[in-house]
N, C-alpha and C positions, 0 to 999 in steps of 0.2 A: 734786496731787503728794504729798499727805500720806499716808504709809504705803507708798508705792511702793517706796522703797529698802529698807524692812524686808522686804517680800514678795520683792523682788529678791534680797536677801542670803540669805534662807531657801531660795529656789529654787536659787540657785547652789550652796549647800552640799548640797542634795538631789541635784543633777545630778552633782556631783563624787564623791558617795558611792554613786551608783546603779550597781549591777553590770551591768545590761543595757545602760546607755548606754556604759559603759567597754568592754564586750565588742564592741558593734556599731561603736564608734568605732575600737577597735584593729583590728578586721577590715577596715574600709574603709581605714584608713591603711596597713595591711600590704599589701593588694592593690594600692592605688594606688602604693606605693613599689616593689613588685615589677614592675608594668607600666612605670613610669618607668625602673627599673634595666635591664630588658630592652631598652627602646628606646635608652637611653643607651649600653649596651655594643654594640648593633648599629651605632649611629651612629659610635662610636669606631673600630670595625673598618672601616667603609666609608670613613671620612675619613682613615684613616691615611696620612700622607705627602702629603695634599692640603690646599689652602687652605680655610679654614673659610668657607662662604657666609654671607651676611647672614641675620639672624633665625633662625639655626640653633637658638638656645636655646629658641625657642617650639615647635620640633618635639618636644621632650620631652613636651609636653602634648597635641599634636595627632597625632603619628605613631601609626599603628596597629601594635600588637604582634602576637602570635600570635592574639589574640582581638579586642581593641578598644583604643582609645586611652584615656588618662587622662580626657580631657574627656568621652568617651562613657560611661566608667564612672561618673563623678560624675552625669552626666545620668540614667542608669538607676537607680543605687542611692543617690545622695545623698539623695533624699526619705526614705529609711528613717531618717536621722538626725532629721529633723523629726518624723516619725511617732512614733519612740521617745520623743522629748522631750515630746510633747504629747498622746498618746492617752489618758492618765489624769490630766491636769493638774487637772481639776475633780472628776471622779467618784471619784478616789482620796481627795480630801478629804471627799467625802460618805460614802464607805464607812468611812473612819477616824473619822468624826464630828468632824472638825476644822474643817469649813467654817463651821459655825455659831459656833464659838469664834473664828474669824478675824473674822467679821462683828461679833461682840459687842465686839471690841476697838475702840479709837479709830482705826479705819482705814476709809477710804471703800471701798465695795464695788468701785468701778471700779479701785481700786489693786490688788486681787487679780488681776484678769484682765490688767491692764496690766503688773504686775510679773512675772507668769508668762511673758507673751509676750516682754518685754524680756530676761529671763534666758535664755529659749530662743534668741533671736537672738544673744545674747552667746556662748553655747556653740557655736552654729553658726559664728560668726566665728572663735572660737578654734580649732576643728577645721580649718576651711578654710585659715586663715592658717598654721597649723602644718604642714599637709600641703604647701602650696605652698612654704614655706620649706625643708622637708626635701627635696623634689624639686629645688628650685633648688640646694641644696648638693650633691646627688648629681650634678646636671648639670655643675656647675663641676668636680667631682672626676673625672667620667668622660670628658667631652669637652674639658675645659680651656678653656672659653669663659665669660667674664664677661658677663652680660646688660647691654645698653646702656640708656640712659634711655628710649628708645621701647619697648623690650621690657618694661621695668619698668612703664611706663604701661599697656601692654596687659594685663599680668598683674594690675595693680591693678583695672582695669575688669572683668576676668574674675572676680576675687574678689568684687566688688560684685554682679555678675550671679549668681554662685553662692550668695551669702548670701541674696539676695532670692528666688531660686528655691526653696531649701530652706526659707526662712521661710514661703513660701506653704503648703507642706505642714505646717509647724508650726501655722499658723493653722487649716488644715483639720482637723488632728488635735485641736486644742483645741476647735474647734467641735463635733466629734463627742463629745468628752468632756463638753461642756456639755449636749448634746441627749440622750445616752444615759447612763443611770445605771450600766450594767454596763461595766466596763473591757474585757471580752472583746468586747462588741458594738462599742464605739467603735474598738477595734484592728482588728477585721474590716472595719468600714465604711471606715476610713482606707486599709487595704490594698486593698480592693475599688476605691475611687476611684482610687488610685495605679495599679493594674494597668489599669483601664479607660482612664484618660486617657493613660497612657504607652505602652500596647501595642496597644490595640484601636481607638483613635481613627483610626489610619491605615486600618484595614480598613473602618470605618464611612464614612470619607471616600471611599474607593474605590467602595463600593457606592452612596453618594449621587451621586457623579460619574457613574457608569454609568447611574443612573436619570434624572438631570437633563440631562446632556450626553453621551449615548452616542457612542462613536467610530464614525465613518462609514467602513465598509470598502467604499469604492468605487474605481473606476479613476481618478477625478478627483483628482489630487494636491493641488490647492488645497483642495477640500472636506475631504479626509482630514486635511490639515494643520490646517485651521481647527477641525475637530472634536477633534483631538488637543489643541490649545491650550486649547480651552474645557474639556475634560475635566480637563486638568492644573490649570487655574485653580480649578475647583470643588474638586478634591482639596486644593489649596494653601490655600484659604479654610477648608475643614473642618479641616485639620491645625492651623491656627492656634488652634483651640479648646483645644489641648493645651498646658499649660505646658512640657512637655518639648520641643515643637517650637520654642516661643519661645526657650527657653534654648539649644537646640542650634544654631539659626540664628544667634543673637547671639554665642555663644562661638566658633563656627567662623569667623565673620567677623572678630571682633576679634583672634583669635589667628593669623589668616592674612592678612598684609599684602597678599598678591597677590590675594586674593579681593575682587572688586569688587561683588558682590551676594550677598544671603543665599539667593537662589533656587538650587535644586538643578540646574536646567538653564536655559539661555537659548537660545531659537531665533533664529538669525542667518542672514542671507543672506551671499553671498560678499563683497559690498562692506563689509558690517559687520565681517566677519572681518578684512579687510585694514585697516580703520580701527582695530580693536581691537589688532591686532598692533603698532601704534605706541605703545601705552600699556601696556607690560608692566612698567613700574616699579612697585614696591610703593606702596600708598596711604599717605599720611601718617596719623599717629595721629588727628588731628582729623577727617579725612575718614571714617575707619573709625568714629569715634564718631558722626558724623552718620548713617551707615548703620544703626548699632546702636541709636540713640536711640529709635526707635519700639518696639523690643522691650524696651528697658530701662524705658520708661514703662509698657508693658503689664504687665511683671512687677511693677512698683511698684503699679500700679492693682489687679491681681487679688489681690496680697498684702494690701493695705489693705482692699479690699472684703470679702475672706474674714474678716479679723480684725474688721472693722466689724460684720458679721453676727453673729459670735461674741460680740462685746461687747454688741450689742443684745439678743440672746437671754439672755445671762447676767444682764444688768441687770433683765430682766423676770421672771426666775424667782423663785419663792418659796423661801426657805431656812428650813427648820424645824430646830429643835434636837431631836434624837431620842436 
């Protein structure tokens, strides 16, 4: 732990004085607030003179506006915060010839990488907590509803998921800044991985599913249904390789108490539909947490694996004074 706080303090000062970080954060906060404001004003008009339903406060985060919901917006563009914070974390020090000076100080080498990652996670937490608090204040003002204890618990878990999700991209960006000496190359690599995992993994999963389990277009309803289910399962497994899918399924489940499963569709027979109709009450918070737990553990795992690789590569690199 020797020297970590020194590096942490230095990085926090750099982040708060970074123009690009302040600009991208201001942009994301502005768009997020606009989306929540539009949803809140629409809900206020629709509920005028009506009794407020349960869990209406969570709709501020999950309701789709003219384009997308706040949760979807963070899922798509939240990684940019982590990338901006980390793409030049190490190679900036190399370019400025300050990395060798840091190592020459009475500071352990691992304190440098640990301090930078901890400072980045702190900045992510500050941005997300501030954004959720601003939207919560807007919601209380616009729809006149104070969130209950269970809604606050669900928002807390949502914050944890969001911080972990963006921290994964922070670790990936720091990894590229360790591997590549050029800041432009590390930025492009980070953006390429973000675009590939967030936008094209679904297309790849669909092609893989059609190759492994093609849908059988036959007159036999049972065979067609079985091939459809297998194809969907392959697509589902392939999509779980994307952190965006893990985050999207987890947040949509934890913020929607009526959602019983993270799957996008559930194939049911008539008797199952009748049985399900008897259980339309919202899930308790603990049951939703149980459903979300595998996704939460997966996000924790991929975040620490990514940072672990970054840590190992940095510790093995040679640092020369030039």
